[in-house]
N, C-alpha and C positions, 0 to 999 in steps of 0.2 A: 648445577655444573660440577663436573669432576675436576676438582682443583689439582689433583695429582697429574692428570693427563695434560692440563694446561702448563703446569710447572715443568713437567718433563720435556714438553716441546720447547718451552722457553730456554730451559737449561741447555738442551741440545743445540739450539740456534746460537745461544750465547757462547758455547764452547767453540763452535766453528768461527763465528765472527771475532771472538776474542783472540783466537789463535792467529787469524789473519792480521789483526791490529798489532799483536805482540811482535809479529815478524816484520812489522813496518809496512805492511801492504795497505793499499787504499781500499776502503770499504766499497767505493763505487765500482771497483774492478770485479766485484762479485755480482753486480747487478747487470745482467745481460738479457734484454727482452728476447732477442733472437734465440738464445740458448734455452730460455724457459719455454718458448713456443715449440721448439723442436722436441724437447723432452716431454712436456706435458701433453702436447698434441699427439705425438707418436705413441706414447704410452696409452693414452685414452683410446686411440684408434685400435691398437692391438688388443686391448681388453674388450672393446666392443665387438671386435671380430670373433673372439673366441667364446663369448658369453651369450646365452639366450636373453632376450629382452626382459622377461619377468625377473630373472635372477639379477641382471644388471641394475634394474630399477630398485630392487630390494637392497642391493649393495650400496647404492647412492643414498637411499633412505636411512640405512643403518649406520652410515658414516657419522651421523650426529650422536649416536650412542657413545662414541668415544669420549665426547666432551659433555654430553647431556645424557647421562646414563638413565635408561628407563627404570621405573620403580620395580624392585624385585623383593618385596618385603616378605621374607620367609616367616618371620614372627607373626605378621598379620594373617597369613594363610593358616599357620598353625592354630592361631586363636579362633579363626573362622571354623576350622574343622572341629575343634573342641566344642564350639557353640552348636554346631550341627549334631554332634554326638550327644550332647546333653538334651537337645531338643527332641531327638528321636527317642531317647530313653524316657522322656516325660510324656510325649504326645504321639509317638509312633512315626513311621517313615513318611506318611503323607504330609506331615507337618512341614517337611522340607520343600513342598511344592511352591509355597509363597517366597522361598529364598531364591528360586531359580531366576526369576526376573531381576533380582537385585545384582547378581554376579555380573561383572564386566568382562572378564577373560572368557573367550569362547570355549576353550578346552575345559576350564573349570565348570562352566555352565553345562557343557555337554555331559561331563561326568556326574554332576549332581542330578541332571535330568534322568540319566540312566538309572541312578540309584532310586529316584522317586518312582520310576516306572516299574521297579521291582525285578530288574534283570539279575541273573545269577552273578555272584561276585567274580567268578572266573571270566564270564563274558564281558563284564565291565572292564576288567583289567586288559583283556584282549583288545577291545575297541580302543581304549585310551592309549595302549601301547603302540598301536598303529598310528594314531594321531601324533603321538610324541615323536615317533620315528620319522614321520613325514616332515614335521616341524624342524627337527634336528637336521635332516638331510638338506632341506631347502635353505635354512639359515647358514649352515656350514658352507654350502655352495656360494652363497652371497659373500660370506667372509673371505672365502678363497679368491674372490675377485681382487681384493686388495693385496692378497699374497701374490697373485699373478702380476699385478701392477709393479710390485717390488722386484719381480724377476725381469720384467721388460725394461724398466726405467734405466738401469745401468747400461744395457745394450743400446738403447736409443740414445743415451748420452754419448756412447762411443761413436754412434752414427753422426751425431752432431759434431763431434770432434773431427771426424773425417771430412765432413762438409766444410768445416772451418779451414782445415788444411788445404782443401781443394781451392778455396778462395785465396789462400796465401799463395799457392803455386800460380794461380792465374794473374796475380798482381805483383809478381817478382820485379817487374819494371817500375812499380810505383811504391817505393819504400814507405811513403806516408800512409798507405792503405794497409800495410801488412799487420799492424798492431790489432786492428779490429778483427781480422780473420783469426789471428792467433788467440785472441781473447775468447771468441766464440768457441774455438776448439777446446780449450782447457776448461772454461766455465761450463760447457755442456756436460763434460764428464763429471764435474763437481755436482751439478744439478742432478744428474742421473743417479749417482751413488747416494747423494744426500737425501733426495726424495724417497729412495728405496729404503734406506736404513734409518732415517729420522722420522718418517711419516708413514709410508705405506705398510711396511712390515710390522711396526708396532701397532698400527691400527688393526691389521688382520689378527694379530695375537690377542689384542684387547677384546675384539668382537668374539673370538672363539671362547675366551674366558667368560664373557657375559652370557653367551649361549649355553655354556655348560652349567652356569648358575641357574638358568631358567629350567634346564632339564632336571636338575636336582629338585627344584621347586615342584615340578610336575610329578617326579617320583614320589615325593612326600604326599602329594595329593592322592595318588593312586593308593598308597598304603593307608592313608586316612579313610578313604572311601571304602576300602576293603574291610577295615575294622568296623566301620559303622554298619556295613551290610551284614556282617556276621554277628552283630550285637555285642561287640566288646565293651567292657566297662570304660567310661570316659577317662578314668584315672590311668588305666592301661594305655589308652590311646595317647594321652598326654605324655606318658613316659616314653613311648616309642618314638613319637614325633620329636621329642627333645633331642634325640640322637642326631637328627638332621641339623639342628641349630649349632651343634658343636663343630 
């Protein structure tokens, strides 16, 4: 679990709730089911309308990355590339064939298979570059779903505020009912701005950072495979790959 993400969310909520309590406001006044339904339902509908199904499902699946970051062990990949380099130097390129089935990452496995099949280094780089570009485009599209949600939520919150004021105008003859409508009006705005800036936008930016880290990992993979393909000394391979770790 990413403790910093959890701590950040808790600190943000504590700031809002603490400010409400310091001003003498009741905590219960911030809890409005109607406002939450309007903001979350409206935002979800708008995002679904603009997003292809495959990208939308990927965005929902990637949401857990914010709190449960997938492993991106660059040091492990560096060590693996060095092992491959030493193995090729001792036993030749075909010795990597038994390593292909062990690799879990599809892109890493594909690059290793291309290397074993004896393809030209430039061709290997070209094929993997296309794979990485497709990966990056798809994942960034999914991350931008949460960015879009951050854009829609405040506007939907304003819509909830207008709906609440409509209820107030309809009940001017019933003073006892006015409070509920006014509460929905103001809390909807709070929910819209709060969800956008405390949750959706930070999630989008965190996902983009994680995607960029994965792209750096794949860039290191390409460099490593290229050096193995042209027969570079493992010590030189190690020195160049250490630049990625910095």
